[in-house]
DSSP file (Angstrom, degrees, kcal/mol; ACC not computed):
  #  RESIDUE AA STRUCTURE BP1 BP2  ACC     N-H-->O    O-->H-N    N-H-->O    O-->H-N    TCO  KAPPA ALPHA  PHI   PSI    X-CA   Y-CA   Z-CA
    1    1 A M              0   0    0      0, 0.0     2,-0.9     0, 0.0    15,-0.0   0.000 360.0 360.0 360.0 125.2  -27.4   24.6   14.4
    2    2 A S        -     0   0    0      2,-0.0    15,-0.4     0, 0.0    16,-0.3  -0.815 360.0-163.0-100.3  96.1  -26.6   26.8   17.4
    3    3 A L        -     0   0    0     -2,-0.9     2,-0.4    13,-0.2    13,-0.2  -0.590  13.8-161.7 -89.0 139.3  -25.4   24.4   20.1
    4    4 A Q  E     -A   15   0A   0     11,-3.2    11,-2.6    -2,-0.3     2,-0.4  -0.865  14.4-149.2-105.6 149.7  -25.1   25.0   23.8
    5    5 A T  E     +A   14   0A   0     -2,-0.4     2,-0.3     9,-0.2     9,-0.2  -0.981  20.8 166.1-125.8 132.1  -22.9   22.6   25.8
    6    6 A I  E     -A   13   0A   0      7,-2.4     7,-3.0    -2,-0.4     2,-0.5  -0.880  26.7-132.5-131.9 167.6  -23.4   21.6   29.4
    7    7 A E  E     +A   12   0A   0     -2,-0.3     2,-0.4     5,-0.2     5,-0.2  -0.990  22.4 174.6-126.5 127.3  -21.9   18.9   31.6
    8    8 A I  E >  S-A   11   0A   0      3,-2.3     3,-1.8    -2,-0.5    -2,-0.0  -0.999  75.4  -8.0-129.8 128.9  -24.0   16.7   33.9
    9    9 A N  T 3  S-     0   0    0     -2,-0.4    -1,-0.1     1,-0.3     3,-0.1   0.877 129.2 -57.9  52.9  41.1  -22.5   13.8   35.8
   10   10 A S  T 3  S+     0   0    0      1,-0.2     2,-0.5    -3,-0.0    -1,-0.3   0.634 113.8 119.7  64.9  16.9  -19.2   14.2   33.9
   11   11 A V  E <   -A    8   0A   0     -3,-1.8    -3,-2.3    82,-0.1     2,-0.3  -0.952  60.8-133.9-114.0 128.8  -21.0   13.8   30.6
   12   12 A K  E     -AB   7  92A   0     80,-0.7    80,-3.0    -2,-0.5     2,-0.5  -0.629  19.9-167.8 -81.5 137.1  -21.0   16.5   28.0
   13   13 A I  E     -AB   6  91A   0     -7,-3.0    -7,-2.4    -2,-0.3     2,-0.5  -0.988   4.4-167.5-128.3 120.9  -24.3   17.3   26.4
   14   14 A A  E     +AB   5  90A   0     76,-2.5    76,-2.8    -2,-0.5     2,-0.3  -0.935  21.1 164.2-108.1 128.9  -24.6   19.5   23.3
   15   15 A F  E     -AB   4  89A   0    -11,-2.6   -11,-3.2    -2,-0.5     2,-0.8  -0.979  41.3-128.9-147.1 156.7  -28.0   20.7   22.3
   16   16 A D     >  -     0   0    0     72,-2.9     4,-2.2    -2,-0.3    72,-0.4  -0.874  23.4-176.6-107.0  97.7  -29.9   23.2   20.2
   17   17 A K  H  > S+     0   0    0     -2,-0.8     4,-2.5   -15,-0.4     5,-0.2   0.903  81.0  49.8 -63.1 -44.2  -32.4   24.9   22.6
   18   18 A K  H  > S+     0   0    0    -16,-0.3     4,-2.1     2,-0.2    -1,-0.2   0.928 112.5  45.9 -63.9 -46.8  -34.0   27.0   19.9
   19   19 A K  H  > S+     0   0    0      1,-0.2     4,-1.1     2,-0.2    -1,-0.2   0.892 113.6  50.2 -64.5 -39.8  -34.6   24.2   17.5
   20   20 A T  H  < S+     0   0    0     -4,-2.2     3,-0.4     1,-0.2    -2,-0.2   0.923 111.3  48.6 -62.7 -44.5  -36.0   22.0   20.3
   21   21 A K  H  < S+     0   0    0     -4,-2.5    -2,-0.2     1,-0.2    -1,-0.2   0.868 113.4  46.5 -64.2 -37.7  -38.3   24.7   21.5
   22   22 A E  H  < S+     0   0    0     -4,-2.1     2,-1.0    -5,-0.2    -1,-0.2   0.639  84.7 103.2 -82.3 -15.0  -39.7   25.4   18.0
   23   23 A H     <  +     0   0    0     -4,-1.1     2,-0.4    -3,-0.4    -1,-0.0  -0.581  42.6 155.6 -77.6 102.6  -40.2   21.7   17.0
   24   24 A R        +     0   0    0     -2,-1.0     2,-0.2     3,-0.0     5,-0.1  -0.984   6.4 147.2-130.8 120.9  -44.0   21.1   17.3
   25   25 A T        -     0   0    0     -2,-0.4     3,-0.5     1,-0.0     4,-0.4  -0.792  64.3 -86.1-137.3-179.4  -45.7   18.3   15.4
   26   26 A A  S    S+     0   0    0     -2,-0.2     3,-0.5     1,-0.2    -1,-0.0   0.791 123.7  61.0 -61.2 -27.0  -48.6   16.0   15.8
   27   27 A V  S    S+     0   0    0      1,-0.2    -1,-0.2    35,-0.0    -3,-0.0   0.869 113.2  31.5 -70.8 -37.0  -46.3   13.6   17.6
   28   28 A N  S    S+     0   0    0     -3,-0.5    -1,-0.2    34,-0.1    -2,-0.2   0.121  86.5 119.3-114.6  23.7  -45.3   16.0   20.4
   29   29 A N  S    S-     0   0    0     -3,-0.5    34,-0.1    -4,-0.4    33,-0.1  -0.561  80.6 -81.8 -76.6 153.0  -48.5   18.0   20.9
   30   30 A P        -     0   0    0      0, 0.0     2,-0.3     0, 0.0    32,-0.1  -0.269  43.7-135.6 -58.2 138.8  -50.1   17.8   24.3
   31   31 A C        -     0   0    0     30,-0.3    32,-0.0     1,-0.1    34,-0.0  -0.737   5.7-153.6 -93.8 145.2  -52.2   14.7   24.8
   32   32 A D        +     0   0    0     -2,-0.3    -1,-0.1     4,-0.1     2,-0.0   0.271  51.6 122.1-104.6  10.2  -55.6   15.1   26.5
   33   33 A C  S  > S-     0   0    0      1,-0.1     4,-2.6     4,-0.0     5,-0.2  -0.324  75.0-109.9 -71.4 160.6  -56.0   11.6   28.0
   34   34 A Q  H  > S+     0   0    0      1,-0.2     4,-2.1     2,-0.2     5,-0.2   0.883 115.6  50.2 -60.4 -42.9  -56.5   11.3   31.7
   35   35 A N  H  > S+     0   0    0      2,-0.2     4,-2.3     1,-0.2    -1,-0.2   0.922 112.5  46.7 -64.3 -43.3  -53.0    9.7   32.4
   36   36 A C  H  > S+     0   0    0      1,-0.2     4,-3.2     2,-0.2     5,-0.2   0.926 111.6  50.7 -64.8 -44.0  -51.2   12.4   30.4
   37   37 A R  H  X S+     0   0    0     -4,-2.6     4,-2.0     1,-0.2    -1,-0.2   0.877 110.4  50.1 -62.0 -36.2  -53.1   15.2   32.1
   38   38 A N  H  X S+     0   0    0     -4,-2.1     4,-1.8    -5,-0.2    -1,-0.2   0.918 112.4  47.8 -65.9 -43.0  -52.3   13.7   35.5
   39   39 A Y  H  X S+     0   0    0     -4,-2.3     4,-2.3     1,-0.2    -2,-0.2   0.950 111.9  48.7 -60.0 -51.1  -48.6   13.5   34.5
   40   40 A Y  H  X S+     0   0    0     -4,-3.2     4,-2.9     1,-0.2    -1,-0.2   0.880 108.4  55.0 -58.6 -39.2  -48.6   17.1   33.2
   41   41 A K  H  X S+     0   0    0     -4,-2.0     4,-1.5    -5,-0.2    -1,-0.2   0.896 109.0  47.4 -62.6 -41.5  -50.3   18.4   36.4
   42   42 A H  H  X S+     0   0    0     -4,-1.8     4,-0.7     2,-0.2    -1,-0.2   0.918 113.3  47.2 -66.2 -43.0  -47.5   16.8   38.5
   43   43 A I  H >< S+     0   0    0     -4,-2.3     3,-1.3     1,-0.2     7,-0.4   0.929 108.8  55.5 -64.5 -43.6  -44.7   18.2   36.3
   44   44 A E  H 3< S+     0   0    0     -4,-2.9    -1,-0.2     1,-0.3    -2,-0.2   0.847 104.6  53.6 -56.2 -37.0  -46.4   21.7   36.4
   45   45 A K  H 3< S+     0   0    0     -4,-1.5     2,-1.2     1,-0.2    -1,-0.3   0.675  94.0  75.7 -73.1 -17.8  -46.4   21.7   40.2
   46   46 A N    XX  +     0   0    0     -3,-1.3     4,-2.3    -4,-0.7     3,-0.5  -0.699  61.3 178.6 -98.7  82.3  -42.6   21.0   40.3
   47   47 A K  H 3> S+     0   0    0     -2,-1.2     4,-2.3     1,-0.3    -1,-0.2   0.835  78.3  54.2 -57.3 -37.9  -41.3   24.4   39.4
   48   48 A E  H 3> S+     0   0    0      2,-0.2     4,-1.9     1,-0.2    -1,-0.3   0.890 110.2  47.2 -65.2 -38.4  -37.6   23.4   39.6
   49   49 A L  H <> S+     0   0    0     -3,-0.5     4,-2.5     2,-0.2    -2,-0.2   0.907 109.6  53.0 -68.3 -41.8  -38.3   20.5   37.1
   50   50 A V  H  X S+     0   0    0     -4,-2.3     4,-2.6    -7,-0.4    -2,-0.2   0.925 110.4  48.1 -58.3 -44.7  -40.1   22.8   34.8
   51   51 A E  H  X S+     0   0    0     -4,-2.3     4,-1.7     2,-0.2    -1,-0.2   0.882 108.9  54.0 -63.6 -38.5  -37.1   25.2   34.8
   52   52 A F  H  < S+     0   0    0     -4,-1.9     4,-0.4     2,-0.2    -2,-0.2   0.935 112.0  44.1 -59.1 -47.4  -34.7   22.3   34.2
   53   53 A L  H ><>S+     0   0    0     -4,-2.5     5,-2.2     1,-0.2     3,-1.7   0.904 109.2  55.7 -66.3 -41.9  -36.8   21.3   31.1
   54   54 A I  H ><5S+     0   0    0     -4,-2.6     3,-1.9     1,-0.3    -1,-0.2   0.848  95.9  67.9 -58.1 -34.2  -37.0   24.9   29.8
   55   55 A G  T 3<5S+     0   0    0     -4,-1.7    -1,-0.3     1,-0.3    -2,-0.2   0.745 104.3  43.0 -57.8 -24.1  -33.2   25.0   30.0
   56   56 A F  T < 5S-     0   0    0     -3,-1.7    -1,-0.3    -4,-0.4    -2,-0.2   0.397 125.6-101.3 -99.5  -0.5  -33.2   22.5   27.1
   57   57 A G  T < 5S+     0   0    0     -3,-1.9     2,-0.4    -4,-0.3    -3,-0.2   0.645  74.8 147.1  89.1  16.7  -36.0   24.3   25.2
   58   58 A I      < -     0   0    0     -5,-2.2     2,-0.6    -6,-0.1    -1,-0.3  -0.735  43.6-151.1 -95.8 132.2  -38.7   21.8   26.4
   59   59 A D    >   -     0   0    0     -2,-0.4     3,-2.6     3,-0.2    -9,-0.0  -0.909  19.0-141.1 -92.0 118.7  -42.3   22.6   27.0
   60   60 A Y  T 3  S+     0   0    0     -2,-0.6     3,-0.2     1,-0.3    -1,-0.1   0.703  99.2  59.2 -59.7 -19.9  -43.3   20.1   29.7
   61   61 A N  T 3  S+     0   0    0      1,-0.2     2,-0.6   -31,-0.1    -1,-0.3   0.517  92.7  73.7 -81.9  -5.7  -46.7   19.6   28.1
   62   62 A C    <   +     0   0    0     -3,-2.6    -3,-0.2   -32,-0.1    -1,-0.2  -0.573  62.4 158.9-115.0  68.8  -45.2   18.5   24.8
   63   63 A T        -     0   0    0     -2,-0.6    22,-0.2    -3,-0.2     3,-0.2  -0.481  44.8-137.6 -81.5 157.8  -43.9   15.0   25.3
   64   64 A E  S    S-     0   0    0     20,-3.4     2,-0.3     1,-0.4    21,-0.2   0.805  89.3 -11.5 -77.5 -32.9  -43.2   12.6   22.5
   65   65 A E  E     -C   84   0B   0     19,-1.0    19,-3.0    48,-0.1     2,-0.4  -0.962  54.7-154.8-164.0 145.9  -44.9    9.9   24.7
   66   66 A V  E     -C   83   0B   0     -2,-0.3     2,-0.5    17,-0.2    17,-0.2  -0.991  13.1-162.0-124.4 122.1  -46.1    9.3   28.2
   67   67 A F  E     +C   82   0B   0     15,-2.6    15,-2.3    -2,-0.4     2,-0.4  -0.889  17.9 175.7 -99.7 132.5  -46.2    5.7   29.4
   68   68 A S  E     +C   81   0B   0     -2,-0.5     2,-0.3    13,-0.2    13,-0.2  -0.995  11.7 170.9-138.9 142.6  -48.4    5.2   32.5
   69   69 A W  E     -C   80   0B   0     11,-1.8    11,-3.0    -2,-0.4     2,-0.2  -0.979  34.3-113.0-150.9 144.4  -49.6    2.3   34.5
   70   70 A D  E     -C   79   0B   0     -2,-0.3     9,-0.2     9,-0.2     8,-0.1  -0.500  12.4-153.9 -73.9 138.7  -51.4    1.9   37.8
   71   71 A L  S    S+     0   0    0      7,-3.0     2,-0.2    -2,-0.2     8,-0.1   0.382  82.2   6.2 -93.0   2.8  -49.4    0.4   40.7
   72   72 A G  S    S-     0   0    0      6,-0.4    -2,-0.1     2,-0.1     0, 0.0  -0.826  78.3-109.9-157.7-165.0  -52.7   -0.8   42.3
   73   73 A N  S    S+     0   0    0     -2,-0.2     2,-0.3    67,-0.1    67,-0.1  -0.174  79.5  79.3-138.6  46.2  -56.3   -0.9   41.4
   74   74 A D  S >  S-     0   0    0      4,-0.1     3,-1.6     1,-0.0    -2,-0.1  -0.924  90.0 -94.0-143.3 171.1  -58.0    1.6   43.7
   75   75 A E  T 3  S+     0   0    0     -2,-0.3    57,-0.3     1,-0.3    64,-0.0   0.759 121.9  47.4 -57.0 -28.4  -58.6    5.3   43.9
   76   76 A D  T 3  S+     0   0    0     55,-0.1    -1,-0.3     2,-0.0     2,-0.1   0.454  83.8 114.3 -97.5  -1.3  -55.5    5.8   46.2
   77   77 A S    <   -     0   0    0     -3,-1.6    55,-0.3     1,-0.1    -5,-0.1  -0.388  68.4-113.1 -72.2 149.2  -53.0    3.7   44.2
   78   78 A L        -     0   0    0     53,-0.1    -7,-3.0    -7,-0.1     2,-0.5  -0.348  20.7-136.7 -75.5 159.5  -50.0    5.5   42.7
   79   79 A I  E     -CD  70 130B   0     51,-3.2    51,-2.9    -9,-0.2     2,-0.6  -0.983  10.3-138.7-118.7 127.8  -49.5    5.8   38.9
   80   80 A H  E     -CD  69 129B   0    -11,-3.0   -11,-1.8    -2,-0.5     2,-0.4  -0.776  26.7-172.1 -86.1 123.2  -46.1    5.2   37.4
   81   81 A H  E     -CD  68 128B   0     47,-3.0    47,-2.2    -2,-0.6     2,-0.4  -0.933  16.2-174.3-118.5 140.7  -45.5    7.8   34.7
   82   82 A E  E     -CD  67 127B   0    -15,-2.3   -15,-2.6    -2,-0.4     2,-0.5  -0.963   9.5-168.1-130.1 115.6  -42.6    8.0   32.2
   83   83 A G  E     -CD  66 126B   0     43,-2.9    43,-2.6    -2,-0.4     2,-0.5  -0.913   6.1-155.2-107.2 126.9  -42.5   11.1   30.0
   84   84 A Y  E     -CD  65 125B   0    -19,-3.0   -20,-3.4    -2,-0.5   -19,-1.0  -0.889   9.7-173.7-107.2 126.2  -40.2   11.2   27.0
   85   85 A Y  E     - D   0 124B   0     39,-2.3    39,-2.5    -2,-0.5     2,-0.3  -0.972  17.1-138.8-119.4 127.8  -39.0   14.6   25.6
   86   86 A G  E     - D   0 123B   0     -2,-0.4     2,-0.4    37,-0.2    37,-0.2  -0.685  18.7-171.2 -85.8 138.2  -36.9   14.8   22.4
   87   87 A V  E     - D   0 122B   0     35,-2.7    35,-2.5    -2,-0.3     2,-0.4  -0.998  24.2-125.0-129.3 129.9  -34.0   17.3   22.4
   88   88 A F  E    S+ D   0 121B   0    -72,-0.4   -72,-2.9    -2,-0.4     2,-0.3  -0.628  77.6  51.4 -74.5 125.6  -32.0   18.2   19.2
   89   89 A G  E    S-B   15   0A   0     31,-1.3     2,-0.3    -2,-0.4   -74,-0.3  -0.969  80.1 -86.0 145.7-159.4  -28.3   17.6   20.0
   90   90 A K  E     -B   14   0A   0    -76,-2.8   -76,-2.5    -2,-0.3     2,-0.6  -1.000  15.6-124.8-152.1 152.1  -26.2   14.7   21.3
   91   91 A I  E     -B   13   0A   0     -2,-0.3     2,-1.2   -78,-0.2   -78,-0.2  -0.857  23.2-153.1 -91.7 120.7  -24.9   13.1   24.4
   92   92 A E  E    S+B   12   0A   0    -80,-3.0   -80,-0.7    -2,-0.6     2,-0.3  -0.541  71.6  12.1 -98.2  68.6  -21.1   13.0   24.1
   93   93 A G  S    S-     0   0    0     -2,-1.2    -2,-0.1   -82,-0.1     2,-0.1  -0.974 108.8 -21.8 158.6-160.1  -20.6    9.9   26.4
   94   94 A E        -     0   0    0     -2,-0.3    -2,-0.1     1,-0.1    13,-0.1  -0.413  66.1-101.9 -78.1 152.7  -22.6    7.2   28.0
   95   95 A E        +     0   0    0     -2,-0.1     2,-0.3    -4,-0.1    13,-0.2  -0.347  50.9 176.6 -62.3 154.1  -26.3    7.4   28.7
   96   96 A F  E     -E  107   0B   0     11,-1.4    11,-3.2    -3,-0.1     2,-0.3  -0.979  20.8-158.2-156.2 166.0  -27.0    8.2   32.4
   97   97 A D  E     +E  106   0B   0     -2,-0.3     2,-0.3     9,-0.3     9,-0.2  -0.962   8.6 178.9-144.3 163.5  -29.7    8.9   34.9
   98   98 A F  E     -E  105   0B   0      7,-2.1     7,-3.2    -2,-0.3     2,-0.5  -0.978  29.4-115.7-158.4 158.7  -30.0   10.5   38.3
   99   99 A E  E     +E  104   0B   0     -2,-0.3     2,-0.3     5,-0.2     5,-0.2  -0.896  50.7 137.6-103.8 128.2  -32.7   11.3   40.9
  100  100 A K  E >   +E  103   0B   0      3,-2.4     3,-1.9    -2,-0.5    -2,-0.1  -0.974  55.0  22.9-162.9 151.4  -33.3   14.9   41.5
  101  101 A I  T 3  S-     0   0    0     -2,-0.3   -52,-0.2     1,-0.3     3,-0.1   0.779 128.8 -59.1  59.4  28.3  -36.2   17.3   42.0
  102  102 A G  T 3  S+     0   0    0      1,-0.2     2,-0.3   -53,-0.0    -1,-0.3   0.566 121.0  75.9  81.2   9.1  -38.5   14.4   43.1
  103  103 A V  E <  S-E  100   0B   0     -3,-1.9    -3,-2.4    25,-0.1     2,-0.5  -0.915  82.1-106.1-141.7 167.4  -38.1   12.3   39.9
  104  104 A K  E     -EF  99 127B   0     23,-2.9    23,-2.5    -2,-0.3     2,-0.5  -0.879  33.6-161.1 -94.5 130.1  -35.7   10.1   38.0
  105  105 A I  E     -EF  98 126B   0     -7,-3.2    -7,-2.1    -2,-0.5     2,-0.4  -0.962   7.7-171.9-115.8 123.6  -34.2   11.9   35.0
  106  106 A T  E     -EF  97 125B   0     19,-2.3    19,-2.8    -2,-0.5     2,-0.6  -0.955  15.3-153.8-120.0 133.5  -32.6    9.8   32.3
  107  107 A F  E     -EF  96 124B   0    -11,-3.2   -11,-1.4    -2,-0.4     2,-0.4  -0.936  25.7-178.3-102.9 117.5  -30.6   11.0   29.3
  108  108 A Q  E     - F   0 123B   0     15,-2.5    15,-3.1    -2,-0.6     3,-0.1  -0.918  33.1-153.1-123.1 142.6  -31.0    8.4   26.5
  109  109 A K  S    S+     0   0    0     -2,-0.4     2,-0.3     1,-0.2    12,-0.2   0.701  87.2   9.4 -82.2 -21.2  -29.5    8.2   23.0
  110  110 A G        +     0   0    0     13,-0.1     2,-0.3    12,-0.0    -1,-0.2  -0.989  62.6 173.2-155.9 151.2  -32.4    6.1   21.8
  111  111 A A        -     0   0    0     -2,-0.3     2,-1.4     2,-0.2   -27,-0.0  -0.980  40.3-111.3-156.1 156.4  -35.8    5.0   22.9
  112  112 A S  S    S+     0   0    0     -2,-0.3     3,-0.0     2,-0.0    -2,-0.0  -0.467  72.8 118.1 -93.7  66.0  -38.7    3.2   21.3
  113  113 A V  S    S-     0   0    0     -2,-1.4    -2,-0.2     1,-0.0   -48,-0.1  -0.905  76.1 -82.6-123.2 156.0  -41.2    6.0   21.3
  114  114 A P        +     0   0    0      0, 0.0     2,-0.3     0, 0.0    -1,-0.0  -0.269  57.2 172.6 -56.6 140.9  -42.8    7.6   18.2
  115  115 A C        -     0   0    0      1,-0.1   -51,-0.0     2,-0.0     0, 0.0  -0.985  34.2-179.0-155.1 139.2  -40.6   10.2   16.7
  116  116 A D        +     0   0    0     -2,-0.3     2,-0.2     2,-0.1    -1,-0.1   0.055  50.9 121.6-123.6  23.8  -40.5   12.3   13.6
  117  117 A R        -     0   0    0      2,-0.0     2,-0.3   -94,-0.0     4,-0.1  -0.535  42.5-161.3 -85.2 152.4  -37.2   14.0   14.2
  118  118 A T        +     0   0    0     -2,-0.2     2,-0.1     2,-0.1    -2,-0.1  -0.911  53.5  23.6-127.0 160.2  -34.2   13.9   11.8
  119  119 A G  S    S-     0   0    0     -2,-0.3     2,-0.4   -31,-0.1    -2,-0.0  -0.439 110.9 -13.3  84.2-161.9  -30.6   14.6   12.5
  120  120 A D  S    S+     0   0    0     -2,-0.1   -31,-1.3   -32,-0.0     2,-0.3  -0.605  75.7 144.1 -79.6 129.8  -29.0   14.4   15.9
  121  121 A Y  E     -D   88   0B   0     -2,-0.4     2,-0.3   -33,-0.3   -33,-0.2  -0.979  24.1-166.5-155.8 161.8  -31.3   14.1   18.9
  122  122 A F  E     -D   87   0B   0    -35,-2.5   -35,-2.7    -2,-0.3     2,-0.4  -0.870  22.4-110.5-141.5 175.6  -31.6   12.4   22.3
  123  123 A W  E     -DF  86 108B   0    -15,-3.1   -15,-2.5    -2,-0.3     2,-0.5  -0.882   9.6-159.7-115.6 141.7  -34.2   11.8   24.9
  124  124 A I  E     -DF  85 107B   0    -39,-2.5   -39,-2.3    -2,-0.4     2,-0.5  -0.990  19.5-162.7-112.6 120.0  -34.8   13.2   28.4
  125  125 A C  E     -DF  84 106B   0    -19,-2.8   -19,-2.3    -2,-0.5     2,-0.5  -0.904   6.2-160.4-107.2 127.1  -37.1   10.8   30.3
  126  126 A I  E     -DF  83 105B   0    -43,-2.6   -43,-2.9    -2,-0.5     2,-0.4  -0.929  18.7-179.4-105.5 125.1  -38.9   12.0   33.4
  127  127 A E  E     +DF  82 104B   0    -23,-2.5   -23,-2.9    -2,-0.5     2,-0.3  -0.980  12.0 132.6-133.9 136.3  -40.0    9.1   35.6
  128  128 A G  E     -D   81   0B   0    -47,-2.2   -47,-3.0    -2,-0.4     2,-0.6  -0.985  50.7-108.2-169.7 164.8  -41.9    8.9   38.9
  129  129 A D  E     +D   80   0B   0     -2,-0.3   -49,-0.2   -49,-0.2   -51,-0.0  -0.924  46.3 177.6-103.1 115.6  -44.7    7.3   40.9
  130  130 A F  E     -D   79   0B   0    -51,-2.9   -51,-3.2    -2,-0.6     2,-0.1  -0.873  27.7-119.7-122.7 148.7  -47.4    9.9   41.4
  131  131 A P        -     0   0    0      0, 0.0     2,-0.5     0, 0.0   -53,-0.1  -0.386  42.1 -95.3 -75.2 165.2  -50.9   10.0   43.0
  132  132 A Y        +     0   0    0    -55,-0.3     6,-0.1   -57,-0.3   -97,-0.0  -0.734  50.5 165.7 -80.7 124.3  -54.0   10.8   41.0
  133  133 A I        +     0   0    0     -2,-0.5    -1,-0.1     2,-0.0     2,-0.1   0.326  27.2 119.3-127.5   7.5  -54.6   14.6   41.4
  134  134 A L        -     0   0    0      1,-0.1     2,-1.2     2,-0.1     4,-0.1  -0.433  68.6-121.1 -74.7 152.2  -57.1   15.6   38.7
  135  135 A D  S    S+     0   0    0     -2,-0.1     2,-0.3     2,-0.1    -1,-0.1  -0.380  86.1  75.4 -88.7  56.2  -60.5   17.0   39.8
  136  136 A E  S    S-     0   0    0     -2,-1.2    -2,-0.1     0, 0.0     2,-0.1  -0.967  96.1 -73.4-156.2 162.4  -62.5   14.2   38.1
  137  137 A E        -     0   0    0     -2,-0.3     2,-0.3     1,-0.1    -2,-0.1  -0.380  53.7-118.6 -64.3 137.1  -63.3   10.6   38.7
  138  138 A R        -     0   0    0     -2,-0.1     2,-0.9    -4,-0.1    -1,-0.1  -0.594  13.2-133.3 -80.8 133.3  -60.4    8.4   38.0
  139  139 A D        -     0   0    0     -2,-0.3    -1,-0.1   -64,-0.0    -2,-0.0  -0.783  27.6-157.2 -83.7 109.1  -60.6    5.7   35.3
  140  140 A L        -     0   0    0     -2,-0.9   -67,-0.1     1,-0.1     3,-0.1  -0.589  21.0-103.2 -87.1 150.9  -59.2    2.6   36.9
  141  141 A P        -     0   0    0      0, 0.0     2,-0.4     0, 0.0    -1,-0.1  -0.302  38.3-101.0 -69.4 156.9  -57.8   -0.2   34.8
  142  142 A I        -     0   0    0      1,-0.1     2,-0.1     4,-0.0     0, 0.0  -0.653  40.1-135.5 -76.8 130.1  -59.9   -3.4   34.2
  143  143 A T     >  -     0   0    0     -2,-0.4     4,-2.2     1,-0.1     5,-0.1  -0.333  21.9-106.5 -81.2 167.8  -58.7   -6.2   36.5
  144  144 A F  H  > S+     0   0    0      1,-0.2     4,-2.4     2,-0.2     5,-0.2   0.916 121.5  51.0 -60.4 -44.2  -58.1   -9.8   35.4
  145  145 A S  H  > S+     0   0    0      1,-0.2     4,-2.4     2,-0.2    -1,-0.2   0.863 109.4  50.9 -65.5 -34.0  -61.3  -10.9   37.2
  146  146 A Q  H  > S+     0   0    0      2,-0.2     4,-2.7     1,-0.2    -1,-0.2   0.895 109.8  50.7 -67.3 -38.5  -63.3   -8.2   35.5
  147  147 A R  H  X S+     0   0    0     -4,-2.2     4,-2.7     2,-0.2    -2,-0.2   0.913 110.7  48.5 -62.7 -43.3  -61.9   -9.3   32.2
  148  148 A V  H  X S+     0   0    0     -4,-2.4     4,-2.6     2,-0.2    -2,-0.2   0.924 112.3  48.8 -63.7 -44.6  -62.9  -12.9   32.9
  149  149 A Q  H  X S+     0   0    0     -4,-2.4     4,-2.3     2,-0.2    -2,-0.2   0.936 113.1  47.3 -59.0 -47.3  -66.4  -11.8   33.9
  150  150 A K  H  X S+     0   0    0     -4,-2.7     4,-2.4     1,-0.2    -2,-0.2   0.910 111.8  50.6 -61.4 -42.6  -66.8   -9.7   30.8
  151  151 A S  H  X S+     0   0    0     -4,-2.7     4,-2.4     1,-0.2    -1,-0.2   0.900 109.8  50.3 -62.7 -42.2  -65.5  -12.6   28.7
  152  152 A N  H  X S+     0   0    0     -4,-2.6     4,-2.1     2,-0.2    -1,-0.2   0.901 110.9  49.0 -64.4 -41.0  -68.0  -15.0   30.3
  153  153 A I  H  X S+     0   0    0     -4,-2.3     4,-2.3     2,-0.2    -2,-0.2   0.923 111.7  48.6 -64.1 -45.3  -70.9  -12.7   29.7
  154  154 A I  H  X S+     0   0    0     -4,-2.4     4,-2.5     1,-0.2    -2,-0.2   0.901 110.1  52.4 -62.7 -41.3  -69.9  -12.2   26.0
  155  155 A S  H  X S+     0   0    0     -4,-2.4     4,-2.1     1,-0.2    -1,-0.2   0.906 109.8  48.9 -60.8 -42.1  -69.5  -16.0   25.6
  156  156 A K  H  X S+     0   0    0     -4,-2.1     4,-1.9     2,-0.2    -2,-0.2   0.900 110.9  49.8 -65.8 -41.2  -73.1  -16.5   27.0
  157  157 A I  H  X S+     0   0    0     -4,-2.3     4,-1.9     1,-0.2    -2,-0.2   0.921 111.1  49.3 -64.0 -43.4  -74.5  -13.8   24.7
  158  158 A K  H  X S+     0   0    0     -4,-2.5     4,-2.1     1,-0.2    -1,-0.2   0.892 108.6  53.8 -61.5 -39.7  -72.8  -15.4   21.6
  159  159 A A  H  X S+     0   0    0     -4,-2.1     4,-1.5     1,-0.2    -1,-0.2   0.887 106.3  52.4 -63.5 -39.0  -74.2  -18.8   22.6
  160  160 A V  H  X S+     0   0    0     -4,-1.9     4,-0.8     1,-0.2    -1,-0.2   0.916 111.7  45.7 -63.0 -43.7  -77.7  -17.4   22.8
  161  161 A F  H  < S+     0   0    0     -4,-1.9     3,-0.3     1,-0.2    -1,-0.2   0.820 108.0  56.8 -71.3 -30.6  -77.4  -16.0   19.2
  162  162 A R  H  < S+     0   0    0     -4,-2.1    -1,-0.2     1,-0.2    -2,-0.2   0.844 103.2  55.7 -66.7 -32.6  -75.8  -19.2   17.9
  163  163 A K  H  <        0   0    0     -4,-1.5    -1,-0.2     1,-0.2    -2,-0.2   0.763 360.0 360.0 -71.5 -24.8  -78.9  -21.1   19.1
  164  164 A K     <        0   0    0     -4,-0.8    -1,-0.2    -3,-0.3    -2,-0.2   0.476 360.0 360.0 -81.7 360.0  -81.3  -18.9   17.1
């Protein structure tokens, strides 16, 4: 393992850029769902953030996981995205986060995301509230009242079939 060492916020970070860059599996291949594509598009537009990730051997399109949720329920509501990137190496100190380049960046020793890595690794989490910017109609989440309506319709249909 050919480790590089840097210091961020007085914490030493040792990582293997080459091994991180070469690690591609089904777990960290780009996802094509609408939320992930919206996340990737925002990261792509932030050249300074892309360079920051490249410095660790990370391809911004190759997250281990992106968690997304709408902060409202209309076309203009923001979407909260959290993208997790695995890096081979270790954080030699406490976990930490900071806000820079328009996002929150967290260095974590462990996270509950799918992973097929072995050996020493840590996570870089990129987090932010972003607008929807894809050139396609946005899939909005189902609201509670829509769920109740759907549930009532399904109940009525079941009742009709039970009577027959």
